[in-house]
KEKOLTI-342102 format. One record per residue (C-alpha): residue number from 1; x, y, z; residue in three letters. Coordinates in pm, 1 decimal. Layout:
<n = NUM; c1 = X; c2 = Y; c3 = Z; res = ALA>
...
// end
This chain:
<n = 1; c1 = -1868.7; c2 = 1385.9; c3 = 825.6; res = UNK>
<n = 2; c1 = -2073.1; c2 = 1072.0; c3 = 779.0; res = UNK>
<n = 3; c1 = -1983.7; c2 = 757.4; c3 = 590.1; res = UNK>
<n = 4; c1 = -2200.9; c2 = 537.0; c3 = 374.3; res = UNK>
<n = 5; c1 = -2164.7; c2 = 205.4; c3 = 199.8; res = UNK>
<n = 6; c1 = -2357.2; c2 = 25.8; c3 = -67.4; res = UNK>
<n = 7; c1 = -2354.1; c2 = -287.0; c3 = -280.4; res = UNK>
<n = 8; c1 = -2297.5; c2 = -206.4; c3 = -646.1; res = UNK>
<n = 9; c1 = -2337.2; c2 = -563.6; c3 = -771.4; res = UNK>
<n = 10; c1 = -2505.4; c2 = -842.8; c3 = -575.1; res = UNK>
<n = 11; c1 = -2649.7; c2 = -1183.5; c3 = -637.8; res = UNK>
<n = 12; c1 = -2919.7; c2 = -1163.1; c3 = -374.0; res = UNK>
<n = 13; c1 = -3154.4; c2 = -901.5; c3 = -236.2; res = UNK>
<n = 14; c1 = -3098.1; c2 = -975.7; c3 = 129.5; res = UNK>
<n = 15; c1 = -2997.9; c2 = -701.0; c3 = 368.8; res = UNK>
<n = 16; c1 = -2622.4; c2 = -652.6; c3 = 365.1; res = UNK>
<n = 17; c1 = -2462.9; c2 = -754.1; c3 = 692.7; res = UNK>
<n = 18; c1 = -2101.2; c2 = -787.0; c3 = 796.4; res = UNK>
<n = 19; c1 = -1966.0; c2 = -529.3; c3 = 552.5; res = UNK>
<n = 20; c1 = -1728.9; c2 = -253.9; c3 = 668.7; res = UNK>
<n = 21; c1 = -1870.3; c2 = 71.4; c3 = 798.0; res = UNK>
<n = 22; c1 = -1691.0; c2 = 388.6; c3 = 898.2; res = UNK>
<n = 23; c1 = -1647.5; c2 = 387.5; c3 = 1278.0; res = UNK>
<n = 24; c1 = -1451.2; c2 = 709.1; c3 = 1313.6; res = UNK>
<n = 25; c1 = -1371.5; c2 = 1018.9; c3 = 1108.5; res = UNK>
<n = 26; c1 = -1079.5; c2 = 1239.4; c3 = 1212.7; res = UNK>
<n = 27; c1 = -1031.5; c2 = 1584.3; c3 = 1064.3; res = UNK>
<n = 28; c1 = -671.6; c2 = 1658.0; c3 = 966.2; res = UNK>
<n = 29; c1 = -488.1; c2 = 1983.1; c3 = 904.4; res = UNK>
<n = 30; c1 = -306.7; c2 = 1851.1; c3 = 599.7; res = UNK>
<n = 31; c1 = -339.2; c2 = 1590.0; c3 = 325.6; res = UNK>
<n = 32; c1 = -197.2; c2 = 1251.2; c3 = 425.3; res = UNK>
<n = 33; c1 = -29.5; c2 = 1040.4; c3 = 156.6; res = UNK>
<n = 34; c1 = 73.7; c2 = 732.3; c3 = 355.4; res = UNK>
<n = 35; c1 = -42.3; c2 = 542.7; c3 = 666.2; res = UNK>
<n = 36; c1 = 90.8; c2 = 247.1; c3 = 859.9; res = UNK>
<n = 37; c1 = -24.5; c2 = 87.2; c3 = 1184.8; res = UNK>
<n = 38; c1 = 214.9; c2 = 96.0; c3 = 1479.7; res = UNK>
<n = 39; c1 = -35.8; c2 = -114.9; c3 = 1674.8; res = UNK>
<n = 40; c1 = -414.0; c2 = -148.9; c3 = 1706.8; res = UNK>
<n = 41; c1 = -452.3; c2 = 201.7; c3 = 1848.8; res = UNK>
<n = 42; c1 = -167.7; c2 = 400.4; c3 = 1693.0; res = UNK>
<n = 43; c1 = -125.5; c2 = 498.8; c3 = 1327.6; res = UNK>
<n = 44; c1 = 174.5; c2 = 673.6; c3 = 1174.3; res = UNK>
<n = 45; c1 = 72.6; c2 = 935.3; c3 = 916.9; res = UNK>
<n = 46; c1 = 295.7; c2 = 1067.0; c3 = 639.5; res = UNK>
<n = 47; c1 = 217.6; c2 = 1399.4; c3 = 474.0; res = UNK>
<n = 48; c1 = 403.5; c2 = 1669.5; c3 = 285.8; res = UNK>
<n = 49; c1 = 700.7; c2 = 1775.0; c3 = 501.6; res = UNK>
<n = 50; c1 = 560.5; c2 = 1604.5; c3 = 812.5; res = UNK>
<n = 51; c1 = 536.4; c2 = 1274.1; c3 = 995.9; res = UNK>
<n = 52; c1 = 282.8; c2 = 1240.7; c3 = 1278.0; res = UNK>
<n = 53; c1 = 125.4; c2 = 988.7; c3 = 1515.0; res = UNK>
<n = 54; c1 = -249.7; c2 = 932.1; c3 = 1558.9; res = UNK>
<n = 55; c1 = -356.6; c2 = 772.6; c3 = 1887.3; res = UNK>
<n = 56; c1 = -704.1; c2 = 623.6; c3 = 1866.2; res = UNK>
<n = 57; c1 = -763.2; c2 = 589.4; c3 = 2239.0; res = UNK>
<n = 58; c1 = -761.9; c2 = 965.2; c3 = 2297.6; res = UNK>
<n = 59; c1 = -807.9; c2 = 1067.5; c3 = 1931.9; res = UNK>
<n = 60; c1 = -501.2; c2 = 1291.5; c3 = 1927.3; res = UNK>
<n = 61; c1 = -244.6; c2 = 1363.1; c3 = 1657.6; res = UNK>
<n = 62; c1 = 113.7; c2 = 1437.9; c3 = 1763.9; res = UNK>
<n = 63; c1 = 382.4; c2 = 1566.8; c3 = 1530.2; res = UNK>
<n = 64; c1 = 690.0; c2 = 1343.9; c3 = 1504.2; res = UNK>
<n = 65; c1 = 883.9; c2 = 1562.1; c3 = 1261.5; res = UNK>
<n = 66; c1 = 816.4; c2 = 1866.4; c3 = 1045.0; res = UNK>
<n = 67; c1 = 1156.5; c2 = 1855.4; c3 = 878.7; res = UNK>
<n = 68; c1 = 1080.3; c2 = 1602.4; c3 = 605.0; res = UNK>
<n = 69; c1 = 1158.0; c2 = 1749.9; c3 = 262.4; res = UNK>
<n = 70; c1 = 865.2; c2 = 1691.5; c3 = 28.9; res = UNK>
<n = 71; c1 = 582.9; c2 = 1437.6; c3 = 25.9; res = UNK>
<n = 72; c1 = 593.8; c2 = 1102.8; c3 = 207.4; res = UNK>
<n = 73; c1 = 465.1; c2 = 833.3; c3 = -30.7; res = UNK>
<n = 74; c1 = 508.0; c2 = 515.6; c3 = 174.2; res = UNK>
<n = 75; c1 = 539.0; c2 = 396.0; c3 = 532.3; res = UNK>
<n = 76; c1 = 594.4; c2 = 45.8; c3 = 669.3; res = UNK>
<n = 77; c1 = 639.7; c2 = -97.0; c3 = 1015.0; res = UNK>
<n = 78; c1 = 957.2; c2 = -304.9; c3 = 1037.1; res = UNK>
<n = 79; c1 = 987.7; c2 = -630.7; c3 = 1228.7; res = UNK>
<n = 80; c1 = 1180.5; c2 = -455.4; c3 = 1509.1; res = UNK>
<n = 81; c1 = 900.4; c2 = -201.1; c3 = 1558.3; res = UNK>
<n = 82; c1 = 1068.4; c2 = 90.4; c3 = 1383.8; res = UNK>
<n = 83; c1 = 908.5; c2 = 269.7; c3 = 1088.2; res = UNK>
<n = 84; c1 = 1059.2; c2 = 313.5; c3 = 740.6; res = UNK>
<n = 85; c1 = 948.9; c2 = 601.9; c3 = 519.1; res = UNK>
<n = 86; c1 = 1012.1; c2 = 689.9; c3 = 157.8; res = UNK>
<n = 87; c1 = 902.3; c2 = 968.1; c3 = -69.2; res = UNK>
<n = 88; c1 = 984.7; c2 = 1278.2; c3 = -263.2; res = UNK>
<n = 89; c1 = 1327.8; c2 = 1338.5; c3 = -110.1; res = UNK>
<n = 90; c1 = 1457.5; c2 = 1010.8; c3 = -266.9; res = UNK>
<n = 91; c1 = 1574.0; c2 = 871.0; c3 = 68.2; res = UNK>
<n = 92; c1 = 1458.5; c2 = 596.1; c3 = 303.7; res = UNK>
<n = 93; c1 = 1443.8; c2 = 705.2; c3 = 666.0; res = UNK>
<n = 94; c1 = 1422.9; c2 = 469.9; c3 = 964.4; res = UNK>
<n = 95; c1 = 1231.2; c2 = 619.7; c3 = 1257.4; res = UNK>
<n = 96; c1 = 1195.9; c2 = 549.3; c3 = 1627.1; res = UNK>
<n = 97; c1 = 843.9; c2 = 687.3; c3 = 1664.4; res = UNK>
<n = 98; c1 = 831.0; c2 = 686.4; c3 = 2043.8; res = UNK>
<n = 99; c1 = 1156.1; c2 = 885.0; c3 = 2068.6; res = UNK>
<n = 100; c1 = 1066.3; c2 = 1101.1; c3 = 1764.6; res = UNK>
<n = 101; c1 = 1407.0; c2 = 1030.1; c3 = 1613.9; res = UNK>
<n = 102; c1 = 1549.4; c2 = 942.6; c3 = 1273.9; res = UNK>
<n = 103; c1 = 1779.7; c2 = 647.6; c3 = 1334.7; res = UNK>
<n = 104; c1 = 1914.3; c2 = 603.5; c3 = 981.9; res = UNK>
<n = 105; c1 = 1890.2; c2 = 774.6; c3 = 644.3; res = UNK>
<n = 106; c1 = 1954.9; c2 = 560.5; c3 = 335.6; res = UNK>
<n = 107; c1 = 2056.1; c2 = 736.2; c3 = 14.8; res = UNK>
<n = 108; c1 = 2095.5; c2 = 597.8; c3 = -336.0; res = UNK>
<n = 109; c1 = 1781.5; c2 = 657.5; c3 = -536.9; res = UNK>
<n = 110; c1 = 1782.7; c2 = 959.3; c3 = -767.6; res = UNK>
<n = 111; c1 = 1406.4; c2 = 1009.0; c3 = -788.6; res = UNK>
<n = 112; c1 = 1107.6; c2 = 970.2; c3 = -559.0; res = UNK>
<n = 113; c1 = 1038.9; c2 = 641.6; c3 = -382.5; res = UNK>
<n = 114; c1 = 694.9; c2 = 485.3; c3 = -415.9; res = UNK>
<n = 115; c1 = 717.9; c2 = 173.3; c3 = -202.8; res = UNK>
<n = 116; c1 = 936.9; c2 = -4.5; c3 = 53.1; res = UNK>
<n = 117; c1 = 909.0; c2 = -366.0; c3 = 165.4; res = UNK>
<n = 118; c1 = 1101.8; c2 = -564.2; c3 = 426.4; res = UNK>
<n = 119; c1 = 1257.0; c2 = -901.0; c3 = 345.1; res = UNK>
<n = 120; c1 = 1295.0; c2 = -1191.8; c3 = 585.9; res = UNK>
<n = 121; c1 = 1669.1; c2 = -1126.0; c3 = 625.8; res = UNK>
<n = 122; c1 = 1599.5; c2 = -769.7; c3 = 743.6; res = UNK>
<n = 123; c1 = 1696.7; c2 = -605.1; c3 = 416.6; res = UNK>
<n = 124; c1 = 1465.0; c2 = -360.0; c3 = 246.4; res = UNK>
<n = 125; c1 = 1360.0; c2 = -351.1; c3 = -117.9; res = UNK>
<n = 126; c1 = 1235.3; c2 = -30.1; c3 = -276.2; res = UNK>
<n = 127; c1 = 1053.0; c2 = 94.2; c3 = -585.0; res = UNK>
<n = 128; c1 = 1139.6; c2 = 429.5; c3 = -738.5; res = UNK>
<n = 129; c1 = 1071.2; c2 = 672.0; c3 = -1021.0; res = UNK>
<n = 130; c1 = 1438.4; c2 = 636.0; c3 = -1123.1; res = UNK>
<n = 131; c1 = 1339.1; c2 = 305.1; c3 = -1294.4; res = UNK>
<n = 132; c1 = 1515.9; c2 = 97.9; c3 = -1029.6; res = UNK>
<n = 133; c1 = 1439.3; c2 = -138.2; c3 = -747.4; res = UNK>
<n = 134; c1 = 1711.0; c2 = -146.4; c3 = -482.1; res = UNK>
<n = 135; c1 = 1810.8; c2 = -376.2; c3 = -197.6; res = UNK>
<n = 136; c1 = 1919.6; c2 = -204.4; c3 = 124.5; res = UNK>
<n = 137; c1 = 2124.5; c2 = -314.5; c3 = 423.8; res = UNK>
<n = 138; c1 = 2010.8; c2 = -92.5; c3 = 710.7; res = UNK>
<n = 139; c1 = 2311.3; c2 = -165.2; c3 = 932.3; res = UNK>
<n = 140; c1 = 2577.1; c2 = -82.9; c3 = 671.3; res = UNK>
<n = 141; c1 = 2361.0; c2 = 180.0; c3 = 492.5; res = UNK>
<n = 142; c1 = 2468.5; c2 = 25.6; c3 = 162.4; res = UNK>
<n = 143; c1 = 2246.7; c2 = -53.9; c3 = -134.8; res = UNK>
<n = 144; c1 = 2265.8; c2 = -249.2; c3 = -456.8; res = UNK>
<n = 145; c1 = 2046.6; c2 = -248.6; c3 = -763.5; res = UNK>
<n = 146; c1 = 1799.2; c2 = -535.1; c3 = -760.7; res = UNK>
<n = 147; c1 = 1679.9; c2 = -457.1; c3 = -1111.0; res = UNK>
<n = 148; c1 = 1672.0; c2 = -180.3; c3 = -1367.9; res = UNK>
<n = 149; c1 = 1358.7; c2 = -124.9; c3 = -1573.3; res = UNK>
<n = 150; c1 = 1281.0; c2 = 88.7; c3 = -1876.4; res = UNK>
<n = 151; c1 = 1015.0; c2 = 280.5; c3 = -1681.7; res = UNK>
<n = 152; c1 = 939.5; c2 = 377.4; c3 = -1321.5; res = UNK>
<n = 153; c1 = 888.0; c2 = 103.9; c3 = -1063.1; res = UNK>
<n = 154; c1 = 568.7; c2 = 177.8; c3 = -869.5; res = UNK>
<n = 155; c1 = 503.9; c2 = -126.5; c3 = -649.7; res = UNK>
<n = 156; c1 = 651.1; c2 = -448.6; c3 = -511.1; res = UNK>
<n = 157; c1 = 502.1; c2 = -774.9; c3 = -388.1; res = UNK>
<n = 158; c1 = 728.8; c2 = -999.0; c3 = -178.5; res = UNK>
<n = 159; c1 = 640.8; c2 = -1369.9; c3 = -176.4; res = UNK>
<n = 160; c1 = 844.0; c2 = -1492.6; c3 = 118.7; res = UNK>
<n = 161; c1 = 749.0; c2 = -1860.2; c3 = 89.8; res = UNK>
<n = 162; c1 = 888.7; c2 = -1889.4; c3 = -262.0; res = UNK>
<n = 163; c1 = 1154.9; c2 = -1613.8; c3 = -263.3; res = UNK>
<n = 164; c1 = 980.7; c2 = -1445.0; c3 = -554.1; res = UNK>
<n = 165; c1 = 951.5; c2 = -1072.9; c3 = -615.9; res = UNK>
<n = 166; c1 = 683.0; c2 = -919.9; c3 = -836.8; res = UNK>
<n = 167; c1 = 742.3; c2 = -566.3; c3 = -962.1; res = UNK>
<n = 168; c1 = 507.7; c2 = -322.7; c3 = -1134.2; res = UNK>
<n = 169; c1 = 684.4; c2 = -106.9; c3 = -1389.0; res = UNK>
<n = 170; c1 = 503.2; c2 = 98.3; c3 = -1650.3; res = UNK>
<n = 171; c1 = 286.1; c2 = -126.1; c3 = -1864.7; res = UNK>
<n = 172; c1 = 429.8; c2 = -452.8; c3 = -1732.5; res = UNK>
<n = 173; c1 = 461.8; c2 = -661.2; c3 = -1419.8; res = UNK>
<n = 174; c1 = 775.1; c2 = -871.4; c3 = -1377.8; res = UNK>
<n = 175; c1 = 856.4; c2 = -1184.7; c3 = -1179.3; res = UNK>
<n = 176; c1 = 1205.9; c2 = -1212.6; c3 = -1030.4; res = UNK>
<n = 177; c1 = 1384.8; c2 = -1471.8; c3 = -822.8; res = UNK>
<n = 178; c1 = 1506.3; c2 = -1296.6; c3 = -508.5; res = UNK>
<n = 179; c1 = 1826.0; c2 = -1501.8; c3 = -472.4; res = UNK>
<n = 180; c1 = 1946.0; c2 = -1496.3; c3 = -832.8; res = UNK>
<n = 181; c1 = 1790.1; c2 = -1156.8; c3 = -921.9; res = UNK>
<n = 182; c1 = 1696.6; c2 = -1311.0; c3 = -1255.1; res = UNK>
<n = 183; c1 = 1374.4; c2 = -1221.0; c3 = -1434.2; res = UNK>
<n = 184; c1 = 1158.8; c2 = -1529.8; c3 = -1482.0; res = UNK>
<n = 185; c1 = 837.6; c2 = -1399.9; c3 = -1635.8; res = UNK>
<n = 186; c1 = 635.5; c2 = -1089.9; c3 = -1719.7; res = UNK>
<n = 187; c1 = 283.5; c2 = -983.9; c3 = -1811.3; res = UNK>
<n = 188; c1 = 195.3; c2 = -703.1; c3 = -2048.4; res = UNK>
<n = 189; c1 = -61.7; c2 = -521.5; c3 = -1834.7; res = UNK>
<n = 190; c1 = -56.7; c2 = -168.4; c3 = -1695.2; res = UNK>
<n = 191; c1 = -40.9; c2 = -203.2; c3 = -1315.9; res = UNK>
<n = 192; c1 = 27.0; c2 = 61.6; c3 = -1052.6; res = UNK>
<n = 193; c1 = -22.3; c2 = -127.2; c3 = -725.2; res = UNK>
<n = 194; c1 = 51.1; c2 = -482.2; c3 = -605.2; res = UNK>
<n = 195; c1 = -26.0; c2 = -675.9; c3 = -288.3; res = UNK>
<n = 196; c1 = 77.7; c2 = -1032.2; c3 = -201.7; res = UNK>
<n = 197; c1 = -216.1; c2 = -1227.9; c3 = -61.3; res = UNK>
<n = 198; c1 = -217.8; c2 = -1481.4; c3 = 220.6; res = UNK>
<n = 199; c1 = -276.8; c2 = -1770.7; c3 = -23.4; res = UNK>
<n = 200; c1 = 33.5; c2 = -1687.8; c3 = -229.6; res = UNK>
<n = 201; c1 = -143.9; c2 = -1504.1; c3 = -510.5; res = UNK>
<n = 202; c1 = -83.7; c2 = -1137.8; c3 = -592.0; res = UNK>
<n = 203; c1 = -355.7; c2 = -874.3; c3 = -628.1; res = UNK>
<n = 204; c1 = -279.6; c2 = -626.9; c3 = -905.9; res = UNK>
<n = 205; c1 = -445.5; c2 = -285.5; c3 = -930.8; res = UNK>
<n = 206; c1 = -465.7; c2 = -175.5; c3 = -1292.5; res = UNK>
<n = 207; c1 = -444.9; c2 = 167.0; c3 = -1446.0; res = UNK>
<n = 208; c1 = -801.0; c2 = 130.8; c3 = -1573.4; res = UNK>
<n = 209; c1 = -936.6; c2 = 71.2; c3 = -1222.9; res = UNK>
<n = 210; c1 = -988.7; c2 = -305.5; c3 = -1247.9; res = UNK>
<n = 211; c1 = -849.2; c2 = -565.7; c3 = -1010.8; res = UNK>
<n = 212; c1 = -671.2; c2 = -882.0; c3 = -1125.2; res = UNK>
<n = 213; c1 = -561.3; c2 = -1175.4; c3 = -913.3; res = UNK>
<n = 214; c1 = -228.5; c2 = -1313.0; c3 = -1038.1; res = UNK>
<n = 215; c1 = -117.4; c2 = -1670.1; c3 = -972.9; res = UNK>
<n = 216; c1 = 257.3; c2 = -1693.0; c3 = -921.4; res = UNK>
<n = 217; c1 = 458.0; c2 = -2008.8; c3 = -991.1; res = UNK>
<n = 218; c1 = 757.1; c2 = -1995.8; c3 = -1222.9; res = UNK>
<n = 219; c1 = 551.7; c2 = -1757.0; c3 = -1430.5; res = UNK>
<n = 220; c1 = 274.4; c2 = -1500.2; c3 = -1388.0; res = UNK>
<n = 221; c1 = -75.5; c2 = -1612.9; c3 = -1482.6; res = UNK>
<n = 222; c1 = -396.3; c2 = -1412.1; c3 = -1460.4; res = UNK>
<n = 223; c1 = -617.8; c2 = -1619.3; c3 = -1231.1; res = UNK>
<n = 224; c1 = -913.1; c2 = -1382.3; c3 = -1185.1; res = UNK>
<n = 225; c1 = -1036.8; c2 = -1073.0; c3 = -1366.4; res = UNK>
<n = 226; c1 = -1303.6; c2 = -861.1; c3 = -1201.5; res = UNK>
<n = 227; c1 = -1537.9; c2 = -726.1; c3 = -1471.6; res = UNK>
<n = 228; c1 = -1620.0; c2 = -403.7; c3 = -1285.4; res = UNK>
<n = 229; c1 = -1428.6; c2 = -178.0; c3 = -1054.5; res = UNK>
<n = 230; c1 = -1294.5; c2 = 171.1; c3 = -1012.3; res = UNK>
<n = 231; c1 = -1295.8; c2 = 412.1; c3 = -1303.2; res = UNK>
<n = 232; c1 = -943.1; c2 = 535.3; c3 = -1233.4; res = UNK>
<n = 233; c1 = -603.1; c2 = 390.6; c3 = -1135.7; res = UNK>
<n = 234; c1 = -597.7; c2 = 171.3; c3 = -823.3; res = UNK>
<n = 235; c1 = -336.3; c2 = 331.7; c3 = -600.2; res = UNK>
<n = 236; c1 = -347.6; c2 = 105.9; c3 = -292.7; res = UNK>
<n = 237; c1 = -446.6; c2 = -252.1; c3 = -202.4; res = UNK>
<n = 238; c1 = -483.0; c2 = -419.9; c3 = 136.5; res = UNK>
<n = 239; c1 = -603.2; c2 = -765.0; c3 = 242.6; res = UNK>
<n = 240; c1 = -818.9; c2 = -809.7; c3 = 552.5; res = UNK>
<n = 241; c1 = -800.7; c2 = -1106.0; c3 = 791.0; res = UNK>
<n = 242; c1 = -1113.6; c2 = -1254.5; c3 = 629.2; res = UNK>
<n = 243; c1 = -928.2; c2 = -1256.0; c3 = 293.0; res = UNK>
<n = 244; c1 = -1144.2; c2 = -978.0; c3 = 148.5; res = UNK>
<n = 245; c1 = -954.3; c2 = -711.7; c3 = -44.7; res = UNK>
<n = 246; c1 = -997.9; c2 = -334.3; c3 = -13.3; res = UNK>
<n = 247; c1 = -872.6; c2 = -91.7; c3 = -278.0; res = UNK>
<n = 248; c1 = -851.5; c2 = 283.3; c3 = -321.8; res = UNK>
<n = 249; c1 = -807.1; c2 = 471.9; c3 = -645.8; res = UNK>
<n = 250; c1 = -775.6; c2 = 820.7; c3 = -787.4; res = UNK>
<n = 251; c1 = -1139.3; c2 = 878.9; c3 = -689.6; res = UNK>
<n = 252; c1 = -1344.6; c2 = 920.3; c3 = -371.7; res = UNK>
<n = 253; c1 = -1478.3; c2 = 571.1; c3 = -299.0; res = UNK>
<n = 254; c1 = -1323.7; c2 = 248.3; c3 = -174.0; res = UNK>
<n = 255; c1 = -1416.0; c2 = -97.6; c3 = -300.2; res = UNK>
<n = 256; c1 = -1437.1; c2 = -422.3; c3 = -103.0; res = UNK>
<n = 257; c1 = -1371.8; c2 = -728.7; c3 = -321.4; res = UNK>
<n = 258; c1 = -1428.1; c2 = -1099.4; c3 = -264.2; res = UNK>
<n = 259; c1 = -1154.8; c2 = -1294.2; c3 = -450.9; res = UNK>
<n = 260; c1 = -1389.1; c2 = -1593.2; c3 = -472.1; res = UNK>
<n = 261; c1 = -1682.8; c2 = -1403.3; c3 = -623.8; res = UNK>
<n = 262; c1 = -1614.4; c2 = -1175.3; c3 = -919.2; res = UNK>
<n = 263; c1 = -1980.4; c2 = -1069.3; c3 = -933.7; res = UNK>
<n = 264; c1 = -1970.4; c2 = -923.1; c3 = -584.3; res = UNK>
<n = 265; c1 = -1837.9; c2 = -572.3; c3 = -531.3; res = UNK>
<n = 266; c1 = -1910.8; c2 = -351.6; c3 = -232.2; res = UNK>
<n = 267; c1 = -1868.7; c2 = 24.8; c3 = -253.1; res = UNK>
<n = 268; c1 = -1755.8; c2 = 219.7; c3 = 54.8; res = UNK>
<n = 269; c1 = -1855.5; c2 = 585.7; c3 = 44.2; res = UNK>
<n = 270; c1 = -1769.7; c2 = 872.1; c3 = 275.8; res = UNK>
<n = 271; c1 = -1465.7; c2 = 1056.3; c3 = 144.9; res = UNK>
<n = 272; c1 = -1528.7; c2 = 1364.2; c3 = -68.0; res = UNK>
<n = 273; c1 = -1198.8; c2 = 1367.0; c3 = -255.9; res = UNK>
<n = 274; c1 = -936.8; c2 = 1122.5; c3 = -387.2; res = UNK>
<n = 275; c1 = -836.6; c2 = 854.0; c3 = -137.4; res = UNK>
<n = 276; c1 = -457.4; c2 = 867.9; c3 = -113.2; res = UNK>
<n = 277; c1 = -375.5; c2 = 577.2; c3 = 118.1; res = UNK>
<n = 278; c1 = -503.6; c2 = 264.0; c3 = 290.8; res = UNK>
<n = 279; c1 = -372.2; c2 = 79.0; c3 = 593.1; res = UNK>
<n = 280; c1 = -463.8; c2 = -260.9; c3 = 737.2; res = UNK>
<n = 281; c1 = -486.3; c2 = -243.5; c3 = 1117.5; res = UNK>
<n = 282; c1 = -606.0; c2 = -583.8; c3 = 1238.1; res = UNK>
<n = 283; c1 = -889.7; c2 = -828.3; c3 = 1173.6; res = UNK>
<n = 284; c1 = -1135.0; c2 = -638.5; c3 = 955.7; res = UNK>
<n = 285; c1 = -1024.3; c2 = -292.1; c3 = 1075.6; res = UNK>
<n = 286; c1 = -848.9; c2 = -60.0; c3 = 834.4; res = UNK>
<n = 287; c1 = -785.2; c2 = 309.8; c3 = 779.8; res = UNK>
<n = 288; c1 = -811.4; c2 = 539.0; c3 = 480.0; res = UNK>
<n = 289; c1 = -685.1; c2 = 892.0; c3 = 417.6; res = UNK>
<n = 290; c1 = -799.6; c2 = 1136.4; c3 = 152.7; res = UNK>
<n = 291; c1 = -729.0; c2 = 1469.8; c3 = -6.0; res = UNK>
<n = 292; c1 = -1040.2; c2 = 1586.4; c3 = 179.2; res = UNK>
<n = 293; c1 = -808.1; c2 = 1599.4; c3 = 484.5; res = UNK>
<n = 294; c1 = -983.1; c2 = 1326.7; c3 = 677.7; res = UNK>
<n = 295; c1 = -868.2; c2 = 999.8; c3 = 825.9; res = UNK>
<n = 296; c1 = -1135.7; c2 = 728.8; c3 = 849.9; res = UNK>
<n = 297; c1 = -1131.5; c2 = 407.1; c3 = 1051.1; res = UNK>
<n = 298; c1 = -1345.9; c2 = 127.9; c3 = 905.2; res = UNK>
<n = 299; c1 = -1458.5; c2 = -204.7; c3 = 1043.6; res = UNK>
// end
C-alpha cells in the first residue's frame, strides 16, 4: 500500500521538501490500538488480547502475549526499559519484553485505562474511564487517588520542570500541582488528548478536530488556536525532534503542524481507515497504526 502527503494550506507555491513521507508499510493480522518504541528498530504493539514486538531490521512481528483480556489502549516505555500497558481490563501491567514476561500487575481502577505516564520519582499516573487519575508505586503495588473528576479522564500531560499535571476530563482540562494535588486552574474546552511540548507548553487535541497550544503557568491560557484541522476528535499527539507536531484523529489522515505558523498544515495520507495510534521513534521518525491493519513508519 502506498502513502501520499500533501499541503492543505501553504503560504508559498514552492515544492514541498523536508516533510514526512511513508518509508515502510507493514501489514498486520489485527488492529493495533497502541504503539511505543523500545528503541530505534523495535516497536511494541498493543492490540485486542495481544501484545507483540515489531523488529524493523528484519521486518518481523513476534507475539509477546496472547493472554491480555480486552483491548490495549496505551503503552509507554519506562525509564528502566520495561513497558507499561493499560486498557480494557482496568489494570496496569509491567512487561519485560525481551523475556516475554509480566513483571507486575497493578489493580485499582474500575473501568478502562486510557493513558499512563511516568513521573520523575518512578511512580506512574493514570487516566481512566472511572473518572479518576491515580498515582501508582510499582514496587509496593499500591495506588492512591490523584484526583476525582465528574467525567472520564482521557489524557495526562506531565510537566516535570514545574511539577504540574494537566488532565483532560470531559469538556474541561484541569491544572494540578503534583506535590499538593490541588487544582489550580481549568479551561472549559472539550479535549481528548494532551501532549507536553519541549518548550513547556501543552498541545491539546479537541473533540472538534482542532489543535490548541496551551501555555501553563499558575493557570491555563490558550496561546495558539489553529483555524483548520481534522474534522473529528484528535486521539493522539506526538512531538518530533524538530518541534513539529503530528496528530491522528477518528479519520484516515494524519496532520503535521508547525506551532509557530498557524496557517501551515500538512496532510499525511496513506491509511484507509481510522488511525488508532501514533508513536515517536527518534528525530523525525514516527509510526502510525490504523484500523486498516497496517503499521506505517514515517520520516
